[in-house]
N, C-alpha and C positions, 0 to 999 in steps of 0.2 A: 623309349622302350626298346631294348635290344631284341634282336631276332636270332634264333638259332639258325646256323647255316643249314641249307638243305642237305639231305643225305647224298643226293646226286644232283649235279647242276642241270637245270633245264636248258635244253638246246633245241630250238625250233629247226625244222628241216627247211632249208632255203631252196626255193624253186624259182624258175623263170618261165614265162609264157609269152607266146607271140599272138597278138591280136591283129589278124590280117583280114582286111576288107577289100573287096574288089566288086565293083558294079552292084553295090547294095547287098552283097552276100559275104559271109564270114567263113573262113577256112577252119574247119574242125577236123579232128581225127577220131576214128572209132577204134577202141583198143580193148583188149582182154584185161580184166582186173579181177581181184579176188571177189568182187561183188557182181561179176558178170561183164557183159559187153557194155561199155560206157563211151560217152562222148566227152571230148576234152578239147581245149585249145592246144595247139602244139606246145608242149610244156615238159619240164622235167627238172631233175635236181641239178643244182649248181655243183660242178666238179671242183676239186681242190686246184688251186692255182689259176682259176679263170675269173674274169670279171663277169658280172651279171650280163652285160651286153654280149660278151663272147659266148657265154653259156646259152643265151637264147638263139644265137646264130647256129651253134652246134646242135641244139635240140631240134630246131626247125628243120635242119638238114636231115637229121636222123629220122624224124617222124613224118616228113613230107617228101623227101628227096630233093627239095628246092633250097636254093640259096635265099638268105634273108638278110636285109640291111635294116637294122633298127633306126628309126628317125626320132622317136619320142618315147617317154615313159607315160603309160596310161595311168598307172597307179601302183602303189605298194600295199599289199593286203596281208592281214593276219587272220588265219582261220584254223579252227580245231576240228579234228576228225577222229571219230571213235569207231573202231572195227571190232566186231565180235571175234574172239579167238576161234580158230578152226581146230578140230581134232584134239581138244583138251588144252590147246595153247592159251596163254592168258590174253585177255582183251588188249588191244593196241590203242593207245591214246597218243596221237601225233598232232603237233601244231605246225602249220606251214606258214612261212613267210614268203610271199610270192611277189616277184618283180615282174610286172606286165608291160611289155613293149609293143608299140605299133611300128609299122615300117613297110618297106617295099619287098614284095616277094619276087625273087628272080627266077631264072630258068631252072628247070630240073637238071640234076647232074646225071649225065648218061651213065648207065650201068649201075646206078645206085638203087638199092632196094629199101623198102620200109623197114624200120627197126623191128626186132622181135616183139610180138604182141600187138603191133599196129595192124589192123585189118584193112583199113582204107582211109582215104581223105574224102571230105565232103564239103561242098559249098552250100551253106544254108542261109536263108533270110533271117532277119531278127525274129520274125514271127515263128518260123520253124524252130529256132533255138529256144524261144520261150515255151513253145508247145512241147518240146522234148526235155524239159527240165528234170523230169523223173529219171532220165537216163544219163544225166550229167555226172561226171566223175566227182565234182564238188560244186557247191553253190558259186564258187568263184568264176566258173565258166560263163555263166550269164551275167554276173556282176561286172566282169571286165568288158564284155560286149556292150552292156548298157552304158558304162562309163565312157567307152569309145564313142558310142552313138551320141552321147551328151557333149562331145567335144573336149573331153578331159585329156589334156596333153601337158607334159612337163618336159623341160629340156633334158637331154641325155646327161648333161653335166650335173644333174641333181644327185646322181649316184657316182661317187668317186671310188676308184679302186687304187689303193696305194701300190707302188712297185713291189713292196715286200710280199704281196700276195703270190707273186710268181716265183719267188726265190725258193730254191731247193725242191722244186716240184718236178717230177719227171719219172721215167721208168726206173724202178729200183734195182 
């Protein structure tokens, strides 16, 4: 049976997240969102021309002021989010494809400040993260922590970035 092509091609938003544990606590960020003040893993959208591993290094630096070295992939997640339109705007329906990495948190970069919208960083126990689920930016915050706690690790080589991704990208 033939299918009619969609009027517009579906494109999930690709994001990266850092799952960082130290002494039984996980590093989360508190950020302003359209839904209010929320907790999230250090995370953000993949930029054109970068690999997922490069993206998580950049996002972690922007949101925590710390260097990050990915050592493994915790998982790849697909999640849908629906946001009610504000001020007469249409509702927003977004699907996120998240690459979650664990790794080593390095030193803070002197003179670096938190990205716009990030209020602070917090080190929370798994129990505190579970108890704050109503404040999470998405269900993936807890899911990634739970998968990390369960020992889920995949080699970085699982995600390959072809050299063509970096071609022709740069200041215009």
